[in-house]
C-alpha positions as CSV (number, residue, x, y, z in Angstrom):
1,M,0.0,0.0,0.0
2,V,2.8,2.4,0.8
3,T,4.4,1.8,-2.6
4,K,1.2,2.8,-4.4
5,E,1.0,6.0,-2.4
6,V,4.7,6.9,-3.2
7,I,4.1,6.2,-6.9
8,A,0.9,8.4,-6.9
9,A,2.9,11.2,-5.2
10,I,5.6,10.9,-7.8
11,D,3.1,11.0,-10.6
12,R,1.5,14.2,-9.1
13,E,5.0,15.8,-8.8
14,I,5.8,14.9,-12.4
15,A,2.5,16.4,-13.7
16,Q,3.2,19.6,-11.6
17,L,6.7,19.8,-13.0
18,K,5.5,19.4,-16.6
19,R,3.0,22.3,-16.0
20,A,5.7,24.5,-14.5
21,R,8.0,23.7,-17.5
22,A,5.3,24.5,-20.0
23,L,4.7,27.9,-18.3
24,L,8.5,28.7,-18.2
25,M,8.8,27.8,-21.9
26,G,6.0,30.1,-22.8
27,E,3.6,27.4,-23.6
28,S,0.0,27.9,-22.4
29,E,-0.9,24.2,-22.6
30,P,0.9,20.9,-21.9
31,A,2.4,19.2,-24.9
32,A,-0.3,16.5,-25.1
33,R,-3.0,19.1,-25.6
34,R,-1.0,21.0,-28.2
35,R,-0.6,17.9,-30.4
36,V,-4.4,17.9,-31.0
37,A,-4.4,21.6,-31.8
38,A,-1.4,21.2,-34.1
39,K,-3.4,19.0,-36.5
40,A,-5.6,22.1,-37.4
41,P,-5.1,23.5,-40.9
42,E,-2.2,25.8,-41.1
43,K,-2.6,29.5,-42.0
44,K,-1.0,30.6,-45.2
45,R,2.0,32.9,-44.7
46,A,2.6,36.0,-46.6
47,V,5.6,35.8,-48.8
48,R,7.8,38.9,-49.3
49,T,8.1,39.6,-52.9
50,T,9.5,43.1,-52.9
51,G,13.1,44.1,-52.4
52,K,16.4,42.9,-53.6
53,R,18.6,40.4,-51.8
54,R,21.7,42.0,-50.3
55,E,25.1,40.8,-51.5
56,M,27.8,40.2,-49.0
57,S,31.4,41.2,-49.9
58,V,34.1,38.6,-50.1
59,E,35.8,40.1,-47.0
60,A,32.5,39.9,-45.0
61,R,32.0,36.2,-46.0
62,K,35.6,35.5,-45.1
63,R,35.2,37.2,-41.6
64,I,32.1,35.2,-40.9
65,A,33.7,31.9,-42.0
66,E,36.7,32.6,-39.8
67,A,34.5,33.5,-36.8
68,Q,32.5,30.3,-37.2
69,K,35.6,28.2,-37.5
70,K,36.8,29.7,-34.2
71,R,33.4,28.8,-32.6
72,W,33.7,25.2,-33.8
73,A,37.2,25.0,-32.5
74,A,36.1,26.3,-29.1
75,L,33.4,23.7,-29.0
76,R,35.9,20.9,-29.8
77,D,38.3,22.1,-27.1
78,D,35.5,22.0,-24.5
79,K,34.9,18.3,-25.0
């Protein structure tokens, strides 16, 4: 009998933690309820058709590539 009470208490705590996590993540509903709502038809998104794409200079691309390589190297060093 004690085991069933402990399991019930753990289940209540898990449910409470899931609700708290959902609130902290900015979700208004637990994940199980959102799955049902996710099956609703999606709204069409507006597509931006005006404007020209900006072109990056060769130097800018090179700087970005070097910065990313440094980030990857830092991640490898941490492991």
